[in-house]
C-alpha positions as CSV (number, residue, x, y, z in Angstrom):
1,M,8.7,-8.5,4.8
2,P,9.4,-5.2,2.9
3,L,6.9,-2.5,3.5
4,L,5.9,-2.3,-0.2
5,V,5.1,-6.0,-0.4
6,T,3.1,-5.7,2.8
7,I,1.1,-2.8,1.3
8,V,0.4,-4.7,-1.9
9,I,-0.9,-7.8,0.0
10,I,-2.9,-5.9,2.5
11,G,-4.1,-3.5,-0.3
12,A,-5.4,-6.4,-2.4
13,A,-7.4,-7.8,0.5
14,A,-8.6,-4.3,1.4
15,G,-9.8,-3.6,-2.1
16,F,-11.8,-6.9,-2.0
17,L,-13.3,-6.0,1.3
18,A,-14.0,-2.3,0.4
19,T,-15.7,-3.2,-2.8
20,R,-17.9,-5.7,-1.0
21,F,-18.7,-3.3,1.9
22,M,-19.6,-0.5,-0.6
23,Q,-21.4,-3.0,-3.0
24,V,-19.4,-2.1,-6.0
25,R,-18.8,-4.6,-8.8
26,T,-15.4,-4.3,-10.4
27,D,-13.1,-6.7,-12.2
28,V,-10.1,-8.2,-10.3
29,P,-7.4,-5.8,-11.6
30,T,-9.5,-2.8,-10.7
31,T,-10.3,-4.2,-7.2
32,I,-6.6,-4.8,-6.6
33,A,-5.7,-1.3,-7.9
34,I,-8.3,0.3,-5.6
35,G,-7.0,-1.7,-2.7
36,I,-3.4,-0.9,-3.3
37,G,-4.2,2.8,-3.8
38,G,-6.4,2.8,-0.7
39,A,-3.6,1.1,1.2
40,L,-1.1,3.8,0.2
41,V,-3.6,6.6,1.0
42,G,-4.5,5.0,4.3
43,W,-0.9,4.3,5.2
44,L,0.1,7.9,4.5
45,A,-2.9,9.2,6.5
46,L,-2.4,6.9,9.4
47,R,1.3,6.3,9.6
48,F,1.6,7.8,13.1
49,L,-1.1,5.5,14.3
50,A,0.5,2.6,12.6
51,A,3.8,3.3,14.4
52,V,1.9,3.3,17.7
53,S,-0.4,0.4,17.3
54,G,1.1,-1.8,14.6
55,W,-0.3,-3.7,11.6
56,A,-3.9,-3.5,12.8
57,A,-3.8,0.3,12.1
58,I,-2.4,-0.3,8.6
59,S,-5.2,-2.8,7.8
60,I,-7.9,-0.4,9.0
61,G,-6.3,2.4,7.1
62,A,-6.1,0.3,4.0
63,I,-9.8,-0.5,4.1
64,L,-10.8,3.1,4.8
65,G,-8.5,4.4,2.1
66,A,-9.9,2.0,-0.4
67,M,-13.4,2.9,0.6
68,G,-12.5,6.6,0.2
69,L,-11.1,6.0,-3.3
70,I,-14.3,4.1,-4.3
71,W,-16.4,7.0,-3.1
72,L,-14.3,9.5,-5.1
73,W,-14.4,7.2,-8.1
74,Q,-18.2,6.9,-8.0
75,K,-18.6,10.6,-7.4
76,Y,-16.3,11.9,-10.1
77,A,-15.9,9.1,-12.7
78,G,-19.6,8.4,-12.8
79,R,-19.1,4.7,-12.2
80,G,-21.0,2.1,-10.1
């Protein structure tokens, strides 16, 4: 599976989980966008770890990245 498709799939799931963990109510497109953005941020931040430990690290990075974007969004966009 190409990396970009994997990031989109994992990102959508990560966005769903991150919005639930952080108790943020968003619409579906926003949730998916947060997740994909978080997946990209997490993948970039943890790519060395992902190379060492595989897809589990990408999943963790995607969730953490999405949670980080939610935090920034709440702090600077005044949402939530």
